[in-house]
Every structure is written in C-alpha cells, then in structure tokens.
C-alpha positions as CSV (number, residue, x, y, z in Angstrom):
1,M,-0.2,31.0,-4.9
2,I,-1.7,27.6,-4.2
3,N,-3.8,27.8,-7.4
4,K,-0.8,28.6,-9.3
5,Y,1.0,25.6,-8.2
6,I,-1.9,23.5,-9.1
7,K,-2.0,25.1,-12.4
8,N,1.5,24.6,-13.0
9,H,1.5,20.9,-12.0
10,N,-1.5,20.1,-14.2
11,E,0.1,21.8,-17.3
12,Y,3.5,20.1,-16.7
13,R,2.3,16.7,-16.0
14,N,-0.2,16.9,-19.0
15,N,2.8,17.1,-21.1
16,C,4.7,14.2,-19.5
17,L,4.9,10.6,-20.5
18,N,4.1,8.7,-17.1
19,L,5.5,5.3,-16.7
20,V,5.2,5.0,-12.9
21,P,3.6,1.6,-12.4
22,S,1.9,3.0,-9.0
23,E,-0.1,5.5,-10.8
24,N,-3.0,6.1,-13.1
25,I,-5.6,8.6,-13.9
26,I,-9.4,8.8,-13.7
27,S,-11.7,9.9,-16.2
28,D,-14.1,12.9,-16.3
29,F,-17.0,10.4,-15.8
30,V,-15.5,9.4,-12.6
31,K,-14.5,12.8,-11.6
32,Q,-18.2,13.6,-11.2
33,G,-18.0,11.6,-7.9
34,Y,-14.8,12.8,-6.9
35,I,-15.9,16.6,-6.9
36,S,-19.5,16.2,-5.7
37,D,-21.2,17.2,-2.6
38,L,-20.3,13.7,-1.1
39,G,-17.0,15.3,-0.2
40,H,-18.6,17.5,2.4
41,R,-20.6,14.7,4.3
42,Y,-20.5,12.1,7.1
43,F,-22.2,8.8,7.0
44,F,-22.5,5.7,9.0
45,K,-23.3,2.4,7.4
46,E,-25.3,1.0,10.1
47,T,-29.0,1.3,9.9
48,Y,-31.7,0.3,12.4
49,S,-35.3,-0.7,11.5
50,T,-38.1,0.7,13.6
51,S,-41.8,0.9,13.3
52,T,-41.2,4.2,11.7
53,G,-38.9,3.0,9.1
54,I,-35.0,3.2,8.7
55,V,-33.0,5.7,11.2
56,Y,-29.8,7.1,10.3
57,D,-26.9,8.2,12.5
58,Y,-26.5,11.1,10.3
59,M,-29.9,12.6,8.7
60,G,-29.9,13.4,4.9
61,A,-28.1,10.2,4.0
62,K,-30.9,8.1,2.2
63,H,-29.1,8.6,-1.2
64,I,-25.8,8.0,0.3
65,H,-26.9,4.4,1.7
66,E,-28.2,3.7,-1.8
67,M,-24.9,4.5,-3.3
68,Y,-22.9,2.7,-0.8
69,D,-24.9,-0.4,-1.4
70,E,-24.7,-0.3,-4.9
71,V,-20.9,0.4,-5.1
72,T,-20.4,-2.6,-2.9
73,A,-22.5,-4.8,-5.1
74,L,-20.5,-3.8,-8.1
75,A,-17.3,-4.6,-6.1
76,K,-18.7,-8.1,-5.5
77,R,-19.7,-8.6,-8.8
78,I,-16.7,-7.6,-10.8
79,F,-14.4,-9.5,-8.5
80,Q,-16.7,-12.3,-8.2
81,C,-16.9,-12.5,-4.5
82,E,-19.4,-12.6,-1.6
83,Y,-17.7,-9.8,0.6
84,A,-16.5,-6.3,-0.2
85,N,-15.0,-3.7,2.2
86,I,-14.8,-0.6,0.4
87,D,-14.0,1.8,3.3
88,M,-10.3,1.8,3.1
89,H,-8.5,5.0,2.2
90,S,-5.5,3.2,0.8
91,G,-4.0,-0.2,0.1
92,H,-1.6,0.5,3.2
93,L,-4.7,0.9,5.2
94,S,-6.1,-2.4,4.0
95,N,-2.7,-4.1,5.2
96,I,-3.3,-2.5,8.4
97,N,-6.9,-3.7,8.9
98,I,-5.6,-7.3,8.0
99,L,-2.9,-7.2,10.7
100,L,-5.1,-5.7,13.4
101,S,-8.0,-8.4,12.5
102,F,-5.6,-11.4,13.0
103,C,-2.7,-10.4,15.1
104,S,-2.3,-9.2,18.6
105,F,0.7,-7.6,20.1
106,G,3.7,-9.7,20.0
107,D,2.3,-12.0,17.3
108,S,4.3,-12.9,14.1
109,F,3.1,-13.0,10.5
110,L,4.4,-14.1,7.2
111,C,5.1,-11.6,4.3
112,T,7.1,-11.1,1.2
113,S,10.8,-10.1,1.8
114,P,11.8,-6.7,0.6
115,D,14.7,-8.5,-1.1
116,V,12.4,-9.9,-3.7
117,G,10.3,-6.9,-4.1
118,G,8.2,-7.2,-0.9
119,Y,6.1,-4.2,0.0
120,P,8.2,-1.7,2.3
121,G,5.3,-0.9,4.6
122,L,5.3,-4.5,5.9
123,C,9.2,-4.9,6.4
124,R,10.9,-4.9,9.7
125,G,11.3,-1.4,11.2
126,K,8.2,-0.1,9.6
127,L,4.7,-0.7,10.3
128,P,5.1,-4.1,12.2
129,K,7.5,-2.4,14.8
130,K,4.9,0.2,15.6
131,L,2.3,-2.6,16.1
132,G,4.5,-4.7,18.2
133,L,4.4,-7.5,15.4
134,K,7.2,-9.9,14.2
135,P,7.3,-10.1,10.2
136,I,8.6,-13.4,9.0
137,Y,9.8,-13.6,5.4
138,F,8.8,-16.2,2.9
139,P,11.5,-18.4,1.9
140,Q,11.5,-17.1,-1.7
141,N,13.7,-17.7,-4.5
142,S,15.0,-14.3,-5.8
143,V,15.3,-15.3,-9.3
144,N,11.9,-17.1,-10.1
145,G,10.0,-16.0,-7.0
146,K,9.1,-19.6,-6.1
147,I,8.4,-20.4,-2.4
148,D,10.2,-23.2,-0.6
149,L,7.3,-25.0,1.0
150,A,9.3,-27.5,2.9
151,V,11.5,-24.6,4.5
152,L,8.0,-22.5,5.1
153,E,6.5,-25.5,7.0
154,S,9.5,-25.6,9.2
155,L,9.2,-21.8,9.9
156,I,5.4,-22.1,10.7
157,E,6.1,-24.8,13.2
158,K,8.6,-22.7,15.0
159,Q,7.3,-19.3,14.6
160,K,3.5,-19.8,14.7
161,P,2.4,-16.8,12.3
162,K,-1.2,-15.7,12.6
163,V,-1.7,-14.6,9.0
164,A,0.3,-14.6,5.8
165,I,0.4,-11.6,3.3
166,I,1.7,-12.1,-0.4
167,S,2.5,-8.5,-0.8
168,S,5.0,-7.2,-3.6
169,S,5.8,-3.9,-5.4
170,I,7.1,-5.8,-8.2
171,T,4.5,-7.9,-9.7
172,L,5.3,-9.4,-13.0
173,F,4.1,-13.0,-13.0
174,P,1.3,-14.8,-11.4
175,I,2.5,-17.1,-8.3
176,D,1.4,-20.6,-7.3
177,L,-1.1,-19.9,-4.8
178,K,-2.8,-23.3,-4.6
179,C,-0.2,-25.3,-3.0
180,L,0.8,-22.2,-0.7
181,A,-2.8,-22.0,0.6
182,K,-3.0,-25.7,1.1
183,L,0.0,-25.5,3.4
184,L,-1.3,-22.5,5.4
185,H,-4.7,-23.7,5.9
186,E,-3.4,-27.0,7.3
187,F,-2.2,-24.8,10.2
188,G,-5.1,-22.6,10.2
189,I,-3.4,-19.5,8.9
190,P,-5.4,-17.4,6.5
191,L,-3.8,-16.3,3.2
192,V,-4.1,-12.7,2.1
193,Y,-2.9,-11.6,-1.6
194,D,-2.2,-8.0,-1.8
195,G,-3.0,-7.3,-5.5
196,S,-2.5,-3.5,-5.2
197,H,-0.4,-3.6,-8.6
198,P,-2.2,-6.1,-10.6
199,L,-5.8,-5.3,-9.2
200,G,-7.2,-4.1,-12.6
201,L,-5.7,-7.2,-14.5
202,I,-7.2,-9.5,-11.8
203,A,-10.6,-7.8,-12.1
204,A,-10.4,-8.4,-15.9
205,G,-9.4,-12.0,-15.5
206,K,-6.1,-11.4,-17.0
207,F,-3.5,-12.3,-14.5
208,Q,-4.6,-14.6,-11.9
209,K,-7.6,-15.2,-9.6
210,P,-6.3,-15.3,-6.1
211,L,-9.7,-15.9,-4.5
212,D,-10.3,-18.9,-6.6
213,E,-6.7,-20.2,-6.2
214,G,-6.9,-20.5,-2.4
215,A,-6.5,-16.9,-1.1
216,D,-8.8,-15.9,1.8
217,Y,-8.6,-12.3,1.0
218,L,-7.7,-10.1,-1.8
219,I,-6.7,-6.7,-0.9
220,G,-5.3,-3.7,-2.7
221,S,-5.0,-0.1,-4.0
222,T,-7.7,1.1,-6.4
223,H,-5.5,3.5,-8.5
224,K,-2.7,1.4,-10.2
225,S,-3.5,-1.1,-12.9
226,F,-7.1,-0.6,-11.7
227,P,-7.9,2.9,-13.0
228,G,-9.8,4.5,-9.9
229,P,-9.6,7.0,-7.3
230,Q,-6.7,6.8,-4.7
231,G,-8.0,4.2,-2.2
232,G,-8.1,0.8,-0.9
233,I,-10.4,-2.4,-0.9
234,I,-10.7,-5.7,1.0
235,L,-12.3,-8.5,-0.7
236,G,-13.3,-11.9,0.6
237,K,-14.5,-15.2,-1.2
238,N,-17.2,-16.0,1.4
239,S,-19.8,-13.7,3.0
240,Q,-18.4,-14.6,6.4
241,S,-15.1,-13.0,5.3
242,G,-16.2,-9.8,6.9
243,I,-16.6,-10.9,10.6
244,E,-13.0,-10.5,11.5
245,I,-12.4,-7.4,9.2
246,K,-15.4,-5.6,10.5
247,K,-13.8,-5.6,14.0
248,S,-10.7,-3.5,12.8
249,T,-12.7,-1.2,10.4
250,D,-15.2,1.0,11.9
251,F,-13.7,3.5,14.5
252,V,-10.3,1.6,14.3
253,C,-8.9,2.0,11.2
254,V,-11.5,4.5,9.6
255,D,-14.2,6.8,10.8
256,N,-15.1,9.2,7.9
257,I,-14.9,6.9,4.7
258,H,-14.6,9.9,2.4
259,L,-17.7,9.4,0.5
260,H,-16.6,11.2,-2.6
261,R,-13.9,8.6,-3.1
262,I,-16.6,5.8,-2.7
263,A,-18.5,7.5,-5.4
264,A,-15.6,7.9,-7.5
265,L,-14.8,4.2,-7.0
266,G,-18.3,3.0,-7.9
267,L,-18.2,5.0,-11.3
268,S,-14.7,3.5,-11.8
269,L,-16.2,0.2,-11.4
270,H,-19.1,0.9,-13.6
271,E,-16.7,2.1,-16.2
272,F,-14.3,-0.9,-15.7
273,E,-17.2,-3.4,-16.1
274,E,-17.7,-2.1,-19.7
275,F,-14.2,-1.6,-20.8
276,G,-12.0,-3.3,-18.3
277,V,-11.1,-6.4,-20.3
278,Q,-10.0,-4.6,-23.4
279,Y,-8.1,-2.4,-21.2
280,A,-6.3,-4.9,-19.3
281,E,-5.4,-7.0,-22.6
282,Q,-3.8,-3.7,-24.0
283,I,-1.8,-3.1,-20.9
284,I,-0.1,-6.6,-21.0
285,K,0.3,-6.3,-24.8
286,N,2.1,-2.8,-24.3
287,T,4.1,-4.0,-21.5
288,Q,5.5,-6.9,-23.4
289,S,6.0,-4.8,-26.7
290,L,7.9,-2.1,-24.8
291,S,10.0,-4.8,-22.9
292,R,11.2,-6.3,-26.4
293,D,11.8,-2.9,-27.9
294,L,14.1,-1.8,-25.1
295,N,15.8,-5.1,-24.7
296,D,16.4,-5.1,-28.4
297,N,17.8,-1.6,-28.3
298,G,20.3,-2.0,-25.6
299,I,18.6,-1.5,-22.5
300,N,18.3,-4.7,-20.5
301,V,14.9,-5.9,-19.3
302,R,14.9,-8.7,-16.8
303,F,13.1,-12.1,-17.3
304,E,13.4,-12.2,-21.3
305,E,13.3,-16.0,-20.9
306,K,9.8,-15.8,-19.4
307,G,8.5,-13.2,-21.9
308,F,9.5,-10.3,-19.7
309,S,6.2,-9.9,-17.9
310,E,2.5,-10.8,-17.8
311,S,1.2,-7.7,-16.1
312,H,1.4,-3.8,-16.4
313,Q,5.0,-3.4,-15.2
314,L,8.5,-4.5,-16.5
315,L,11.8,-4.5,-14.6
316,L,15.1,-2.8,-16.0
317,D,18.3,-4.6,-15.5
318,I,20.5,-1.8,-14.4
319,N,22.3,-1.1,-11.3
320,A,20.8,1.3,-8.8
321,N,23.3,4.1,-9.1
322,D,22.9,4.2,-12.8
323,H,19.3,3.9,-12.7
324,A,19.1,6.9,-10.4
325,R,21.1,9.1,-12.8
326,F,19.2,7.7,-15.7
327,T,15.7,8.5,-14.3
328,S,16.9,12.0,-13.4
329,Q,18.0,12.5,-17.1
330,L,14.6,11.0,-18.4
331,E,12.5,13.5,-16.1
332,K,14.3,16.4,-18.0
333,C,12.7,15.0,-21.0
334,N,9.4,14.8,-19.4
335,I,9.5,11.1,-19.2
336,I,8.6,10.0,-15.6
337,L,9.8,6.9,-13.8
338,D,10.5,5.9,-10.2
339,N,13.9,4.9,-8.9
340,S,12.8,1.2,-8.4
341,G,13.9,-0.1,-11.9
342,R,10.2,-0.7,-12.9
343,I,8.4,0.7,-15.8
344,G,4.5,0.7,-15.9
345,T,2.1,0.8,-18.8
346,S,-1.4,1.5,-17.1
347,E,-1.4,5.2,-17.6
348,I,0.0,5.4,-21.2
349,T,-2.5,2.5,-22.3
350,R,-5.3,4.8,-20.8
351,K,-4.1,7.4,-23.2
352,G,-4.9,4.9,-26.1
353,L,-1.3,3.9,-26.9
354,K,-0.8,0.6,-28.5
355,E,2.1,-1.6,-29.5
356,V,3.4,0.6,-32.4
357,D,3.5,3.5,-29.8
358,M,5.7,1.5,-27.6
359,K,8.3,1.6,-30.3
360,T,8.2,5.4,-30.1
361,I,8.3,5.5,-26.4
362,S,11.2,3.0,-26.4
363,S,13.3,5.1,-28.9
364,F,12.8,8.3,-26.5
365,I,14.1,6.2,-23.6
366,C,17.1,4.8,-25.7
367,R,18.0,8.2,-27.0
368,V,18.3,9.6,-23.5
369,F,20.2,6.5,-22.5
370,N,22.7,6.8,-25.3
371,G,23.2,10.7,-24.4
372,D,21.0,12.1,-27.1
373,N,20.2,16.0,-26.6
374,I,17.9,16.4,-23.8
375,E,15.9,19.4,-25.2
376,K,15.4,17.9,-28.4
377,V,14.2,14.7,-26.8
378,K,11.8,16.7,-24.6
379,D,10.5,18.5,-27.7
380,D,9.7,15.1,-29.3
381,V,7.9,13.7,-26.2
382,I,5.6,16.8,-26.1
383,N,4.9,16.7,-29.8
384,F,4.1,13.1,-29.4
385,L,1.7,13.5,-26.4
386,S,0.1,16.4,-28.2
387,D,-1.9,13.5,-30.3
388,H,-2.8,11.6,-27.5
389,K,-4.7,14.1,-24.9
390,Y,-7.9,12.1,-24.6
391,L,-8.5,8.9,-22.4
392,H,-9.7,5.6,-23.9
393,Y,-11.7,2.9,-22.2
394,V,-13.8,5.5,-20.6
395,F,-17.4,6.7,-20.9
396,N,-17.7,10.0,-22.9
C-alpha cells in the first residue's frame, strides 16, 4: 500500500504547477547522493592523529571524511565565508542551535514579529517557551519593514537580549543590515540573518550579502530558493564563528547528521556553482513578471510601488478568508499554493519557465479567480506542464 501512495503522489505532483515558495526540487544528479549507501552510515567528524595515522570513531569512513570536508569547503567558497556548519537537518534546527549557543534559560532574544511575516517557530508560545526564553520583537514598520533603531536601542537597554535573529517567512526585499548591526554590536549582541527563503539568491549574489553587511551569521534552509535537499546550514564570516556554535551542535542538536543529505547538499552546491547565477536571475525576472501580469489582470499584488518583489516570492493582497477559498479552488486545478498569500517561483523556474510562461500561469490563476470551469483549467494546466517535464540549470 505504501508504494501505491508514493506512486500516486509522484504522478499527481508531476502534473501540478507548484507555486509554494518554501519548496524546490533536486535534480537526478543530486539524487545520486540522496539514495546512496551513505544513507545507512554513521560518522563522527573528529579525527585523531597518532603514530599509526588517522583514527576514526567509526571504521570504514575514510571516503566520508573526504566528502564531508569537500562539501564544507564548497559551502565556504560559494557563500564567501570562513565558517560553514553543514550538520543541521533543517533551518529550524539552525535556529535552535543559535539560541542554545548564545542564550541560557530565562534570557531574552530579538527576532522578527509574526505580524510582519516573522518565522512562526520563534514567536511567543512556540520554541522559545519550551527553551525558557523570551522573544522580543523588533520595532518594525508593517508597511516598509523598516526597524526603528531609536526604539530598538531603548528595548535593548531594558531587556538586554543575548542575540538578534532576523527571520521572516515573507522575504520580498533586502533590509538595511548595516545600521542594525552597528547598533547591536555596540551592545555586544551578535546578529543572525535567517536566509532560509532567499538563500539561493544570496549564494548567487542577487539579493543581499548579509555577512558583508554586518551579520555575524547567515543561517537557513537548503531547499527553498536554494535547490538542494531538505536541510539546514549555519555560515559565519570568520573562522572563529564556529567556537560557540560547536558547543550546541555535536550531541546537543544533532548526532547522526544524515550523510546522504550531506552528499546531496554537496552535489547541489557543485551544481549551483555552475548554474546558480543564471537560475537566480531568472527567478527574480519570473517573480516580477508574474506579479505584473496578476496585478494587471485584477488580482492585487502588494508593493507595486516598489516593483512588487526582488526575490523568489510575491505577496497577494487578498484577505485571509478569501485566500483560503481561492487556494482550495486552485488546488482542484492542480495549481498548488500555501494559505499565507505568498506565491513562489523557484520550482517553476527550475522547470525552465521564463517571462512569457508567467503570462500563461497568470491566466490560469485569473481564470480560477474569475470563476472559470475548474476541469477545463485543470486540463489546460496539465497540457501546459507536459511541455515542461525536465529540469533546467542542472547537470545532465
């Protein structure tokens, strides 16, 4: 029965237009790592030099050590940094590691409010409550995203947060990190930029460069605008960045780091080094084109005055109840969105779609919005996708 469910899911999603900004797909080249023997193995990173050579905690790991070191080096090169921790199973776990590294029970930390798209996992009542920590939200304008530094300085003096995490599920535009970092560093507070959503754009140099703009750490998921396996990463500008992080990694946040994921991440990084810039540029073009087409045809998209978006996602201006009904109707047509009002272009760009195709996708969405026949739209979506079955920006 399980095989049947897998087969049905694969066939169904292969005929769906996926516009979820949190998702992407890996290539057959990357799958070589994911389905390899590495998925069965253990490995500890620590090695010891003795008179007889290198001793491993698990025997049979000599090629694993070589692979791990190369993937780490690739991450450092692509993100232009001196420290890379590739052990995290998810972006959420990267956040946990950061909190455990810099905070103790009862401490406070700064993060982005859910009212302006902040990551739900860091909000009050979720992870911080279980860790005994107090989240303090940045005083951030809900319209332009600007942080009021004068108010923030007062908050810091009163609450004495141990770390600051910029972490948003709605990442449309770069933010001013330089002024924020300057203020935080005056109080000795490290700044962490959660780039889960724009990580691929950051890697390609097409969004912003947090580590060059004052952030002490760049963390994130490796499967959104970056087209890798599901997992997480922690990056630091300096080689000393890992000193605190290591205390909360081995046998705290992770034990078995899932070596098949590490291998797949390495192959993704290798592929991205070759094709990432072109891929990121096309993602942004597609986002802006789809935004304009939707907005011009009666579906309001936010931030028209700013060009809609500079990332892999756009934000519809529809109230929550209407949006839930709308996404339900779209799903019946094999068009997949989430219920947050976001639309993402990472996966459709991976399928080789360009600006002219955004007009077609916009027409599908608008037809559903205007009450067109569901079955007819679904047939048109499936026919359209039949010409776009292969991934682009990948090694053959």
